[in-house]
C-alpha positions, 0 to 999 in steps of 0.5 A: 232302247238306245245304247246311249240312254239308260232306263229310268227304273234300274233294278238293283240285283244284290241277292247274291254278293261276294264280299271282297275284303279290303285287307283280307290277309292278316299280317300280324303273324305271332302277334295276332289275336283272334276273335271267333264268331261261333254263329258265323263260323268265322275268325277275325284278327282283333288287331288288324280286323282281317278275316283269318282262315280258321285252319291258319289261325289254329296252326298259328296258335299251335306254333305259339303253344309250342314256343311257349312250352319251350320257353316254359321248360327253360324257365322251369329248368332255371327255377330248379337251378335257383332252388338247387343253388346253395351258396354254402355248398359252392366250396364243397362242389369245387372240392368234389370237382378237384377230388374227381379230377385227382381220382383219375390218377389212382391207377397210375402211382404218383399221379394222384393229387391231394389237398394240402393244409393251408397252414403247413402245406402238408398233403392229406387225405380228405378222409382224415378231416371227416371226423375232425370238425370244430365249431363255436365262436372260439374256433371262428376267431382262431380261423380268422386270426390264422387267415389274416395274420398268415400264421403257419401253425397247424 
């Protein structure tokens, strides 16, 4: 047989074939969505169609899970802050901060701070007001009048 001529019956030998994928690497990173074929034991990316090494897919899933858990914990903390937030207690919390700050001076005479009456500006101990609470519409009206007219009567 001559080098320049080919035989008429060419036998195709394809019993063993190596598949060379056009795009064998998934570049979808954290956006990858995996399709698992349990019969062929393969993993493909649903987005780009590339074959993914199973260990790489598992690693990516665990990294995503870790990120999701961190975000979930942050959201749960924020939820708890919202649940714990009581708008009616904002003033009480501010008073508590001021009280704790002023309590530092107990050991040093003359350095402690005291709350003052908004009307007469005289200082008092917080313990003095624990038993002196009033309620009702008349009390609210008196308070409103005093605050808006600048009344200095105690």
